C-alpha positions in Angstrom: -10.0 -52.6 20.8 -7.0 -53.6 23.0 -4.7 -53.2 20.0 -5.8 -49.7 19.2 -5.5 -48.6 22.9 -2.1 -50.2 23.1 -0.9 -48.5 19.9 -2.3 -45.1 21.2 -0.5 -45.4 24.5 2.7 -46.4 22.7 2.4 -43.5 20.4 1.8 -41.0 23.2 4.8 -42.3 25.1 6.9 -41.8 22.0 5.6 -38.3 21.6 6.9 -37.4 25.0 10.5 -38.3 24.0 10.5 -37.5 20.3 10.2 -33.7 19.9 10.1 -31.4 17.0 13.5 -29.7 16.4 12.1 -26.2 17.4 10.8 -27.6 20.7 14.3 -28.8 21.8 15.9 -25.3 22.1 14.6 -21.8 21.9 11.4 -20.1 23.2 9.2 -23.1 22.3 11.2 -25.4 24.6 10.0 -23.5 27.7 7.3 -25.4 29.6 5.3 -22.2 30.0 5.3 -21.6 26.3 1.8 -21.2 24.9 1.3 -21.8 21.2 0.1 -18.8 19.2 -2.3 -20.7 17.0 -5.7 -21.2 18.7 -7.3 -24.6 18.8 -10.3 -25.3 16.5 -12.8 -24.9 19.3 -11.3 -21.6 20.4 -10.9 -20.1 16.9 -14.4 -19.1 16.1 -16.9 -19.7 18.9 -19.9 -18.3 17.0 -20.6 -17.5 13.4 -20.1 -13.8 12.5 -23.4 -13.8 10.6 -25.3 -14.8 13.7 -24.0 -12.9 16.7 -25.4 -13.9 20.1 -25.9 -10.2 21.2 -27.5 -7.3 19.5 -25.1 -4.3 19.2 -25.9 -1.2 21.3 -25.9 1.9 19.2 -26.1 5.2 21.0 -28.8 7.5 19.5 -30.1 9.7 22.4 -27.6 12.6 22.4 -27.0 14.3 19.1 -23.2 14.5 19.7 -22.9 10.8 20.3 -25.1 9.6 17.4 -23.4 6.8 15.5 -22.8 8.2 12.1 -21.3 6.0 9.5 -22.1 8.0 6.4 -19.1 8.0 4.1 -20.0 11.0 1.9 -19.8 13.5 4.8 -16.1 12.6 5.4 -15.2 12.2 1.8 -12.7 15.0 0.9 -12.8 14.3 -2.8 -16.4 15.5 -3.1 -15.6 18.8 -1.2 -13.4 20.1 -4.0 -14.7 22.7 -6.4 -15.5 21.4 -9.9 -12.8 21.3 -12.5 -13.2 24.2 -15.0 -12.8 23.0 -18.6 -12.6 25.2 -21.6 -13.0 23.9 -25.1 -10.9 25.7 -27.7 -11.9 25.8 -31.3 -9.5 26.3 -34.2 -10.6 29.9 -34.7 -10.0 30.7 -31.0 -6.5 29.3 -31.1 -5.6 31.2 -34.3 -6.8 34.4 -32.7 -4.8 33.7 -29.6 -1.6 33.1 -31.7 -2.1 36.4 -33.6 -2.3 38.3 -30.3 0.8 36.5 -28.9 4.2 38.0 -29.7 7.4 36.3 -28.9 10.4 38.2 -27.4 14.0 37.0 -27.3 13.8 36.9 -23.5 11.0 34.3 -23.7 13.5 31.7 -24.9 16.4 30.2 -22.8 19.9 31.6 -23.3 22.1 29.8 -25.8 24.9 27.9 -24.0 27.6 28.4 -26.6 28.1 32.0 -27.2 31.8 32.1 -28.2 33.1 30.9 -31.6 35.2 27.7 -31.6 38.8 28.2 -32.7 40.1 25.3 -34.7 43.7 24.5 -35.4 43.9 23.6 -39.0 47.6 22.9 -38.7 47.1 19.9 -36.5 48.3 16.6 -37.8 45.4 14.5 -39.3 43.0 17.4 -39.0 43.0 17.2 -35.2 41.8 13.6 -35.2 44.2 10.7 -34.6 
């Protein structure tokens, strides 16, 4: 027993003098510095599954009723339904017969002038 208590006191004396590198300088070296990590006893005082108090839910006034329903706030369900049309081959052929194409329906051609080539160039223009 005496050996273990002596070794503990020796170890604690050494801990006072031997510090971690980040405790020598910087914010951790201040004597008022409080470590951010909580101790084991402070971390979780009671289990989340068994709280020591029952929650107080307001239910008397209609405007303060605790409402957690998701579907009332869900904006995706408020949209109108998507209209789908199924086209059969006969319908498409009929639509294509009715459709007429005009020159203005298509984009303009970029190159409208003719290219003038110099046939007298040495090597046909390529070197």
